[in-house]
Structures are given as C-alpha cells and as structure tokens.
N, CA, C, O and the ligand as a Tripos MOL2 file, in Angstrom:
@<TRIPOS>MOLECULE
protein
  225   223    57     0     0
PROTEIN
NO_CHARGES

@<TRIPOS>ATOM
      1 N          10.1030  -17.8350  -34.7780 N.3       1 MET1
      2 CA          9.0220  -16.9350  -35.3730 C.3       1 MET1
      3 C           8.0050  -16.7530  -34.0600 C.2       1 MET1
      4 O           7.9150  -15.6540  -33.5140 O.2       1 MET1
      5 N           7.3580  -17.7390  -33.6610 N.am      2 SER2
      6 CA          6.3930  -17.5250  -32.5920 C.3       2 SER2
      7 C           7.1480  -17.2990  -31.2940 C.2       2 SER2
      8 O           8.3160  -17.6720  -31.1840 O.2       2 SER2
      9 N           6.5480  -16.7430  -30.3910 N.am      3 LYS3
     10 CA          7.0600  -16.4040  -28.9920 C.3       3 LYS3
     11 C           8.2260  -15.4950  -29.0910 C.2       3 LYS3
     12 O           8.8770  -15.3690  -28.0540 O.2       3 LYS3
     13 N           8.6180  -14.8380  -30.1350 N.am      4 ASN4
     14 CA          9.7750  -14.0440  -30.1950 C.3       4 ASN4
     15 C           9.4570  -12.6510  -29.5070 C.2       4 ASN4
     16 O          10.3410  -11.9850  -28.9680 O.2       4 ASN4
     17 N           8.1710  -12.2720  -29.5640 N.am      5 HIS5
     18 CA          7.7560  -10.9920  -29.1100 C.3       5 HIS5
     19 C           7.1190  -10.8580  -27.7600 C.2       5 HIS5
     20 O           6.5940   -9.8090  -27.3870 O.2       5 HIS5
     21 N           7.1800  -11.9600  -27.0300 N.am      6 ARG6
     22 CA          6.6110  -12.0420  -25.7330 C.3       6 ARG6
     23 C           7.3530  -11.0760  -24.7450 C.2       6 ARG6
     24 O           8.5780  -11.0890  -24.6210 O.2       6 ARG6
     25 N           6.5030  -10.2230  -24.0390 N.am      7 GLY7
     26 CA          7.0630   -9.2740  -23.1320 C.3       7 GLY7
     27 C           7.7520   -8.1260  -23.7140 C.2       7 GLY7
     28 O           8.4690   -7.3900  -23.0360 O.2       7 GLY7
     29 N           7.5290   -7.9530  -25.0510 N.am      8 LYS8
     30 CA          8.2570   -6.7550  -25.7330 C.3       8 LYS8
     31 C           7.5910   -5.5280  -25.3830 C.2       8 LYS8
     32 O           8.2480   -4.4860  -25.4050 O.2       8 LYS8
     33 N           6.3840   -5.5130  -25.0650 N.am      9 GLY9
     34 CA          5.7220   -4.2720  -24.5550 C.3       9 GLY9
     35 C           6.1990   -3.6720  -23.2560 C.2       9 GLY9
     36 O           5.9040   -2.5230  -22.9290 O.2       9 GLY9
     37 N           6.9950   -4.5310  -22.4740 N.am     10 LEU10
     38 CA          7.4790   -4.0520  -21.2350 C.3      10 LEU10
     39 C           8.8120   -3.6000  -21.3740 C.2      10 LEU10
     40 O           9.4060   -3.1320  -20.4030 O.2      10 LEU10
     41 N           9.4220   -3.7120  -22.6670 N.am     11 LYS11
     42 CA         10.8570   -3.2060  -22.6820 C.3      11 LYS11
     43 C          11.0870   -1.7220  -22.6350 C.2      11 LYS11
     44 O          12.1750   -1.2070  -22.3770 O.2      11 LYS11
     45 N           9.9580   -1.0660  -22.9080 N.am     12 ASN12
     46 CA         10.1530    0.4380  -22.8540 C.3      12 ASN12
     47 C           9.6970    1.0120  -21.5420 C.2      12 ASN12
     48 O           9.6170    2.2360  -21.4370 O.2      12 ASN12
     49 N           9.4080    0.2670  -20.5820 N.am     13 VAL13
     50 CA          9.2280    0.8020  -19.2710 C.3      13 VAL13
     51 C          10.3790    0.4970  -18.3850 C.2      13 VAL13
     52 O          11.0660   -0.4990  -18.6110 O.2      13 VAL13
     53 N          10.6410    1.3180  -17.3570 N.am     14 PRO14
     54 CA         11.7930    1.0380  -16.5560 C.3      14 PRO14
     55 C          11.9400   -0.3340  -15.9740 C.2      14 PRO14
     56 O          10.9720   -0.9060  -15.4730 O.2      14 PRO14
     57 N          13.1840   -0.8980  -16.0320 N.am     15 ALA15
     58 CA         13.4470   -2.2510  -15.5300 C.3      15 ALA15
     59 C          12.5240   -3.2600  -15.9950 C.2      15 ALA15
     60 O          12.2260   -4.2220  -15.2870 O.2      15 ALA15
     61 N          12.0160   -3.0660  -17.2570 N.am     16 GLN16
     62 CA         11.0470   -4.0000  -17.9410 C.3      16 GLN16
     63 C           9.8000   -4.2960  -17.1140 C.2      16 GLN16
     64 O           9.2300   -5.3850  -17.1770 O.2      16 GLN16
     65 N           9.3990   -3.3000  -16.3440 N.am     17 GLY17
     66 CA          8.1250   -3.4070  -15.5920 C.3      17 GLY17
     67 C           8.3750   -4.0850  -14.2800 C.2      17 GLY17
     68 O           7.4040   -4.2800  -13.5490 O.2      17 GLY17
     69 N           9.5490   -4.4600  -13.9080 N.am     18 ARG18
     70 CA          9.7430   -5.1060  -12.6590 C.3      18 ARG18
     71 C          10.1510   -4.2120  -11.6200 C.2      18 ARG18
     72 O          10.6650   -3.1330  -11.9130 O.2      18 ARG18
     73 N           9.9500   -4.5970  -10.3070 N.am     19 GLY19
     74 CA         10.2950   -3.6790   -9.2050 C.3      19 GLY19
     75 C           9.7260   -4.3470   -7.9580 C.2      19 GLY19
     76 O           9.4840   -5.5480   -7.8480 O.2      19 GLY19
     77 N           9.5450   -3.4020   -7.0320 N.am     20 THR20
     78 CA          8.9890   -3.8970   -5.7290 C.3      20 THR20
     79 C           7.4810   -3.4020   -5.6300 C.2      20 THR20
     80 O           7.2150   -2.2240   -5.8660 O.2      20 THR20
     81 N           6.5250   -4.2940   -5.2880 N.am     21 CYS21
     82 CA          5.2650   -4.0300   -5.2400 C.3      21 CYS21
     83 C           4.9000   -3.1560   -3.9070 C.2      21 CYS21
     84 O           5.2500   -3.5580   -2.7980 O.2      21 CYS21
     85 N           4.2720   -2.0990   -4.0580 N.am     22 PRO22
     86 CA          4.0940   -1.1180   -2.9880 C.3      22 PRO22
     87 C           3.1460   -1.7950   -1.8690 C.2      22 PRO22
     88 O           3.0900   -1.2330   -0.7760 O.2      22 PRO22
     89 N           2.4240   -2.9320   -2.0760 N.am     23 ILE23
     90 CA          1.4890   -3.4760   -1.2090 C.3      23 ILE23
     91 C           2.1390   -4.7080   -0.4770 C.2      23 ILE23
     92 O           2.1530   -4.7400    0.7530 O.2      23 ILE23
     93 N           2.6460   -5.6650   -1.1910 N.am     24 CYS24
     94 CA          3.1520   -6.8490   -0.7690 C.3      24 CYS24
     95 C           4.6780   -6.8350   -0.5320 C.2      24 CYS24
     96 O           5.2390   -7.7110    0.1260 O.2      24 CYS24
     97 N           5.3700   -5.7150   -1.1470 N.am     25 HIS25
     98 CA          6.7780   -5.5880   -1.0020 C.3      25 HIS25
     99 C           7.6180   -6.6880   -1.3970 C.2      25 HIS25
    100 O           8.7490   -6.8540   -0.9400 O.2      25 HIS25
    101 N           7.0420   -7.4790   -2.2900 N.am     26 ARG26
    102 CA          7.9240   -8.5330   -2.9810 C.3      26 ARG26
    103 C           8.8180   -7.6990   -3.9870 C.2      26 ARG26
    104 O           8.4100   -6.6830   -4.5490 O.2      26 ARG26
    105 N          10.0510   -8.2270   -4.1500 N.am     27 THR27
    106 CA         10.9240   -7.5090   -5.0560 C.3      27 THR27
    107 C          11.0990   -8.3710   -6.3480 C.2      27 THR27
    108 O          10.8770   -9.5820   -6.3340 O.2      27 THR27
    109 N          11.5010   -7.7070   -7.4530 N.am     28 GLY28
    110 CA         11.8470   -8.3870   -8.6170 C.3      28 GLY28
    111 C          10.6440   -8.9840   -9.3590 C.2      28 GLY28
    112 O          10.8110   -9.8420  -10.2250 O.2      28 GLY28
    113 N           9.4540   -8.5350   -9.0240 N.am     29 ILE29
    114 CA          8.2820   -9.0470   -9.6790 C.3      29 ILE29
    115 C           7.7080   -8.0380  -10.6240 C.2      29 ILE29
    116 O           8.0920   -6.8730  -10.5260 O.2      29 ILE29
    117 N           6.8210   -8.3730  -11.5360 N.am     30 LYS30
    118 CA          6.2530   -7.4540  -12.4790 C.3      30 LYS30
    119 C           5.2080   -6.5480  -11.6700 C.2      30 LYS30
    120 O           4.2680   -6.9800  -11.0020 O.2      30 LYS30
    121 N           5.5490   -5.2400  -11.8580 N.am     31 VAL31
    122 CA          4.5540   -4.2560  -11.2160 C.3      31 VAL31
    123 C           4.0970   -3.3720  -12.1350 C.2      31 VAL31
    124 O           4.6060   -2.2530  -12.2110 O.2      31 VAL31
    125 N           3.0960   -3.7560  -12.9360 N.am     32 VAL32
    126 CA          2.6610   -2.9570  -14.0570 C.3      32 VAL32
    127 C           1.1360   -2.8920  -14.0960 C.2      32 VAL32
    128 O           0.5640   -2.4650  -15.0990 O.2      32 VAL32
    129 N           0.4580   -3.3180  -12.9980 N.am     33 TYR33
    130 CA         -0.9640   -3.1930  -12.8860 C.3      33 TYR33
    131 C          -1.3890   -1.9730  -12.1010 C.2      33 TYR33
    132 O          -1.0540   -1.8040  -10.9290 O.2      33 TYR33
    133 N          -2.2170   -1.0420  -12.8590 N.am     34 GLU34
    134 CA         -2.5920    0.1750  -12.1870 C.3      34 GLU34
    135 C          -3.8220   -0.2270  -11.1810 C.2      34 GLU34
    136 O          -4.8810   -0.6960  -11.5990 O.2      34 GLU34
    137 N          -3.5860   -0.0220  -10.0290 N.am     35 THR35
    138 CA         -4.5790   -0.4450   -8.9540 C.3      35 THR35
    139 C          -5.0080    0.7700   -8.2270 C.2      35 THR35
    140 O          -4.1900    1.6000   -7.8310 O.2      35 THR35
    141 N          -6.3450    0.8890   -8.0390 N.am     36 LYS36
    142 CA         -6.7820    2.0530   -7.3150 C.3      36 LYS36
    143 C          -6.8850    1.6750   -5.8400 C.2      36 LYS36
    144 O          -7.6490    0.7730   -5.4980 O.2      36 LYS36
    145 N          -6.1430    2.3350   -4.9620 N.am     37 VAL37
    146 CA         -6.0460    2.0130   -3.5610 C.3      37 VAL37
    147 C          -6.2690    3.3860   -2.8200 C.2      37 VAL37
    148 O          -5.4960    4.3360   -2.9490 O.2      37 VAL37
    149 N          -7.4380    3.4020   -2.0040 N.am     38 ASN38
    150 CA         -7.6450    4.6680   -1.2930 C.3      38 ASN38
    151 C          -7.6190    5.8800   -2.1510 C.2      38 ASN38
    152 O          -7.0400    6.8890   -1.7490 O.2      38 ASN38
    153 N          -8.1960    5.8480   -3.2800 N.am     39 GLU39
    154 CA         -8.2910    7.0900   -4.1820 C.3      39 GLU39
    155 C          -7.1740    7.4460   -4.8430 C.2      39 GLU39
    156 O          -7.1970    8.4110   -5.6080 O.2      39 GLU39
    157 N          -5.9440    6.6440   -4.6160 N.am     40 GLU40
    158 CA         -4.7690    6.8970   -5.5080 C.3      40 GLU40
    159 C          -4.3830    5.6510   -6.3450 C.2      40 GLU40
    160 O          -4.6420    4.5300   -5.9070 O.2      40 GLU40
    161 N          -3.7910    5.8170   -7.4980 N.am     41 THR41
    162 CA         -3.5000    4.7480   -8.3340 C.3      41 THR41
    163 C          -2.0990    4.4080   -8.1340 C.2      41 THR41
    164 O          -1.1840    5.2080   -8.3240 O.2      41 THR41
    165 N          -1.9380    3.1160   -7.7170 N.am     42 LEU42
    166 CA         -0.5580    2.5890   -7.4770 C.3      42 LEU42
    167 C          -0.2540    1.5170   -8.6570 C.2      42 LEU42
    168 O          -1.1810    0.9620   -9.2470 O.2      42 LEU42
    169 N           0.9310    1.2970   -8.9200 N.am     43 LYS43
    170 CA          1.3120    0.1670   -9.7580 C.3      43 LYS43
    171 C           1.6820   -0.9710   -8.8680 C.2      43 LYS43
    172 O           2.6090   -0.9140   -8.0600 O.2      43 LYS43
    173 N           0.9090   -2.0140   -9.0560 N.am     44 THR44
    174 CA          1.0710   -3.1840   -8.1080 C.3      44 THR44
    175 C           1.4510   -4.4520   -8.9450 C.2      44 THR44
    176 O           1.6110   -4.4210  -10.1650 O.2      44 THR44
    177 N           1.5680   -5.4700   -8.2360 N.am     45 CYS45
    178 CA          1.7780   -6.7330   -8.8780 C.3      45 CYS45
    179 C           0.5250   -7.3140   -9.2090 C.2      45 CYS45
    180 O          -0.4870   -6.7700   -8.7680 O.2      45 CYS45
    181 N           0.4240   -8.3750   -9.9440 N.am     46 LYS46
    182 CA         -0.7290   -9.0030  -10.3910 C.3      46 LYS46
    183 C          -1.6750   -9.5770   -9.2440 C.2      46 LYS46
    184 O          -2.9050   -9.5780   -9.2980 O.2      46 LYS46
    185 N          -0.9460  -10.0330   -8.2620 N.am     47 GLU47
    186 CA         -1.7120  -10.6850   -7.1130 C.3      47 GLU47
    187 C          -2.4280   -9.6360   -6.3720 C.2      47 GLU47
    188 O          -3.6220   -9.7930   -6.1190 O.2      47 GLU47
    189 N          -1.7410   -8.4870   -5.9720 N.am     48 CYS48
    190 CA         -2.3520   -7.3620   -5.3310 C.3      48 CYS48
    191 C          -3.4620   -6.7420   -6.0400 C.2      48 CYS48
    192 O          -4.4740   -6.3370   -5.4680 O.2      48 CYS48
    193 N          -3.2410   -6.6680   -7.3970 N.am     49 PHE49
    194 CA         -4.2150   -6.0780   -8.2590 C.3      49 PHE49
    195 C          -5.5460   -6.9180   -8.1390 C.2      49 PHE49
    196 O          -6.6220   -6.3370   -8.0000 O.2      49 PHE49
    197 N          -5.4640   -8.1900   -8.1910 N.am     50 LYS50
    198 CA         -6.5370   -9.0850   -8.0550 C.3      50 LYS50
    199 C          -7.2380   -8.9750   -6.7240 C.2      50 LYS50
    200 O          -8.4660   -8.9840   -6.6420 O.2      50 LYS50
    201 N          -6.3650   -8.8630   -5.5940 N.am     51 THR51
    202 CA         -6.8870   -8.8010   -4.3200 C.3      51 THR51
    203 C          -7.8270   -7.4740   -4.1500 C.2      51 THR51
    204 O          -8.9340   -7.5110   -3.6130 O.2      51 THR51
    205 N          -7.2660   -6.3810   -4.6480 N.am     52 VAL52
    206 CA         -7.9420   -5.1350   -4.5880 C.3      52 VAL52
    207 C          -9.1460   -5.1720   -5.3940 C.2      52 VAL52
    208 O         -10.2050   -4.7300   -4.9480 O.2      52 VAL52
    209 N          -9.0390   -5.7230   -6.6750 N.am     53 GLN53
    210 CA        -10.3570   -5.8070   -7.5030 C.3      53 GLN53
    211 C         -11.3410   -6.6280   -6.7560 C.2      53 GLN53
    212 O         -12.5110   -6.2450   -6.7650 O.2      53 GLN53
    213 N         -11.0220   -7.7090   -6.1080 N.am     54 ASN54
    214 CA        -12.0080   -8.5150   -5.4960 C.3      54 ASN54
    215 C         -12.7020   -7.9250   -4.3040 C.2      54 ASN54
    216 O         -13.8260   -8.2770   -3.9460 O.2      54 ASN54
    217 N         -11.9290   -6.9480   -3.6680 N.am     55 LYS55
    218 CA        -12.5570   -6.2530   -2.5410 C.3      55 LYS55
    219 C         -13.6100   -5.3160   -3.0600 C.2      55 LYS55
    220 O         -14.4330   -4.8730   -2.2600 O.2      55 LYS55
    221 N         -13.6580   -4.9890   -4.2670 N.am     56 GLY56
    222 CA        -14.6020   -4.0440   -4.7310 C.3      56 GLY56
    223 C         -14.2840   -2.6000   -4.5370 C.2      56 GLY56
    224 O         -15.0730   -1.7370   -4.9230 O.2      56 GLY56
    225 ZN          1.9130   -7.0620   -4.5460 Zn       57 ZN57
@<TRIPOS>BOND
     1     1     2 1
     2     2     3 1
     3     3     4 2
     4     3     5 am
     5     5     6 1
     6     6     7 1
     7     7     8 2
     8     7     9 am
     9     9    10 1
    10    10    11 1
    11    11    12 2
    12    11    13 am
    13    13    14 1
    14    14    15 1
    15    15    16 2
    16    15    17 am
    17    17    18 1
    18    18    19 1
    19    19    20 2
    20    19    21 am
    21    21    22 1
    22    22    23 1
    23    23    24 2
    24    23    25 am
    25    25    26 1
    26    26    27 1
    27    27    28 2
    28    27    29 am
    29    29    30 1
    30    30    31 1
    31    31    32 2
    32    31    33 am
    33    33    34 1
    34    34    35 1
    35    35    36 2
    36    35    37 am
    37    37    38 1
    38    38    39 1
    39    39    40 2
    40    39    41 am
    41    41    42 1
    42    42    43 1
    43    43    44 2
    44    43    45 am
    45    45    46 1
    46    46    47 1
    47    47    48 2
    48    47    49 am
    49    49    50 1
    50    50    51 1
    51    51    52 2
    52    51    53 am
    53    53    54 1
    54    54    55 1
    55    55    56 2
    56    55    57 am
    57    57    58 1
    58    58    59 1
    59    59    60 2
    60    59    61 am
    61    61    62 1
    62    62    63 1
    63    63    64 2
    64    63    65 am
    65    65    66 1
    66    66    67 1
    67    67    68 2
    68    67    69 am
    69    69    70 1
    70    70    71 1
    71    71    72 2
    72    71    73 am
    73    73    74 1
    74    74    75 1
    75    75    76 2
    76    75    77 am
    77    77    78 1
    78    78    79 1
    79    79    80 2
    80    79    81 am
    81    81    82 1
    82    82    83 1
    83    83    84 2
    84    83    85 am
    85    85    86 1
    86    86    87 1
    87    87    88 2
    88    87    89 am
    89    89    90 1
    90    90    91 1
    91    91    92 2
    92    91    93 am
    93    93    94 1
    94    94    95 1
    95    95    96 2
    96    95    97 am
    97    97    98 1
    98    98    99 1
    99    99   100 2
   100    99   101 am
   101   101   102 1
   102   102   103 1
   103   103   104 2
   104   103   105 am
   105   105   106 1
   106   106   107 1
   107   107   108 2
   108   107   109 am
   109   109   110 1
   110   110   111 1
   111   111   112 2
   112   111   113 am
   113   113   114 1
   114   114   115 1
   115   115   116 2
   116   115   117 am
   117   117   118 1
   118   118   119 1
   119   119   120 2
   120   119   121 am
   121   121   122 1
   122   122   123 1
   123   123   124 2
   124   123   125 am
   125   125   126 1
   126   126   127 1
   127   127   128 2
   128   127   129 am
   129   129   130 1
   130   130   131 1
   131   131   132 2
   132   131   133 am
   133   133   134 1
   134   134   135 1
   135   135   136 2
   136   135   137 am
   137   137   138 1
   138   138   139 1
   139   139   140 2
   140   139   141 am
   141   141   142 1
   142   142   143 1
   143   143   144 2
   144   143   145 am
   145   145   146 1
   146   146   147 1
   147   147   148 2
   148   147   149 am
   149   149   150 1
   150   150   151 1
   151   151   152 2
   152   151   153 am
   153   153   154 1
   154   154   155 1
   155   155   156 2
   156   155   157 am
   157   157   158 1
   158   158   159 1
   159   159   160 2
   160   159   161 am
   161   161   162 1
   162   162   163 1
   163   163   164 2
   164   163   165 am
   165   165   166 1
   166   166   167 1
   167   167   168 2
   168   167   169 am
   169   169   170 1
   170   170   171 1
   171   171   172 2
   172   171   173 am
   173   173   174 1
   174   174   175 1
   175   175   176 2
   176   175   177 am
   177   177   178 1
   178   178   179 1
   179   179   180 2
   180   179   181 am
   181   181   182 1
   182   182   183 1
   183   183   184 2
   184   183   185 am
   185   185   186 1
   186   186   187 1
   187   187   188 2
   188   187   189 am
   189   189   190 1
   190   190   191 1
   191   191   192 2
   192   191   193 am
   193   193   194 1
   194   194   195 1
   195   195   196 2
   196   195   197 am
   197   197   198 1
   198   198   199 1
   199   199   200 2
   200   199   201 am
   201   201   202 1
   202   202   203 1
   203   203   204 2
   204   203   205 am
   205   205   206 1
   206   206   207 1
   207   207   208 2
   208   207   209 am
   209   209   210 1
   210   210   211 1
   211   211   212 2
   212   211   213 am
   213   213   214 1
   214   214   215 1
   215   215   216 2
   216   215   217 am
   217   217   218 1
   218   218   219 1
   219   219   220 2
   220   219   221 am
   221   221   222 1
   222   222   223 1
   223   223   224 2
@<TRIPOS>SUBSTRUCTURE
     1 MET1         2 RESIDUE 1 A MET
     2 SER2         6 RESIDUE 1 A SER
     3 LYS3        10 RESIDUE 1 A LYS
     4 ASN4        14 RESIDUE 1 A ASN
     5 HIS5        18 RESIDUE 1 A HIS
     6 ARG6        22 RESIDUE 1 A ARG
     7 GLY7        26 RESIDUE 1 A GLY
     8 LYS8        30 RESIDUE 1 A LYS
     9 GLY9        34 RESIDUE 1 A GLY
    10 LEU10       38 RESIDUE 1 A LEU
    11 LYS11       42 RESIDUE 1 A LYS
    12 ASN12       46 RESIDUE 1 A ASN
    13 VAL13       50 RESIDUE 1 A VAL
    14 PRO14       54 RESIDUE 1 A PRO
    15 ALA15       58 RESIDUE 1 A ALA
    16 GLN16       62 RESIDUE 1 A GLN
    17 GLY17       66 RESIDUE 1 A GLY
    18 ARG18       70 RESIDUE 1 A ARG
    19 GLY19       74 RESIDUE 1 A GLY
    20 THR20       78 RESIDUE 1 A THR
    21 CYS21       82 RESIDUE 1 A CYS
    22 PRO22       86 RESIDUE 1 A PRO
    23 ILE23       90 RESIDUE 1 A ILE
    24 CYS24       94 RESIDUE 1 A CYS
    25 HIS25       98 RESIDUE 1 A HIS
    26 ARG26      102 RESIDUE 1 A ARG
    27 THR27      106 RESIDUE 1 A THR
    28 GLY28      110 RESIDUE 1 A GLY
    29 ILE29      114 RESIDUE 1 A ILE
    30 LYS30      118 RESIDUE 1 A LYS
    31 VAL31      122 RESIDUE 1 A VAL
    32 VAL32      126 RESIDUE 1 A VAL
    33 TYR33      130 RESIDUE 1 A TYR
    34 GLU34      134 RESIDUE 1 A GLU
    35 THR35      138 RESIDUE 1 A THR
    36 LYS36      142 RESIDUE 1 A LYS
    37 VAL37      146 RESIDUE 1 A VAL
    38 ASN38      150 RESIDUE 1 A ASN
    39 GLU39      154 RESIDUE 1 A GLU
    40 GLU40      158 RESIDUE 1 A GLU
    41 THR41      162 RESIDUE 1 A THR
    42 LEU42      166 RESIDUE 1 A LEU
    43 LYS43      170 RESIDUE 1 A LYS
    44 THR44      174 RESIDUE 1 A THR
    45 CYS45      178 RESIDUE 1 A CYS
    46 LYS46      182 RESIDUE 1 A LYS
    47 GLU47      186 RESIDUE 1 A GLU
    48 CYS48      190 RESIDUE 1 A CYS
    49 PHE49      194 RESIDUE 1 A PHE
    50 LYS50      198 RESIDUE 1 A LYS
    51 THR51      202 RESIDUE 1 A THR
    52 VAL52      206 RESIDUE 1 A VAL
    53 GLN53      210 RESIDUE 1 A GLN
    54 ASN54      214 RESIDUE 1 A ASN
    55 LYS55      218 RESIDUE 1 A LYS
    56 GLY56      222 RESIDUE 1 A GLY
    57 ZN57       225 GROUP 0 **** ****
C-alpha cells in the first residue's frame, strides 16, 4: 500500500524526468527543476537548482 506511488508523477515525462543536467552535465540524474538562468528557464538537477536559487 504505502510507497506504491512514489515517483509516479514523473512517469508521464520523457525518461521519467531523468537526463543530463545542462549546468553540471551529469547524466542519468533527475532533471525536473525549472531554474531561471540568465533570463531563460532551464530544467536542471536539484543541486544546480539550489545553487542558482542561493545566488539570488
Ligand atoms: Zn546540475
């Protein structure tokens, strides 16, 4: 019962939300965070999202 639906929200996005982060270029990680970089919105990994957020 519990834990059966974890990550289900990512099943309908390509590759289950995984791919290469445009900033750190790591592959096979979750790239689902919309991050505003130089006036354009990129999908990045969680770490880069946090880094950008902290820069203000
Ligand atoms: Zn990244």
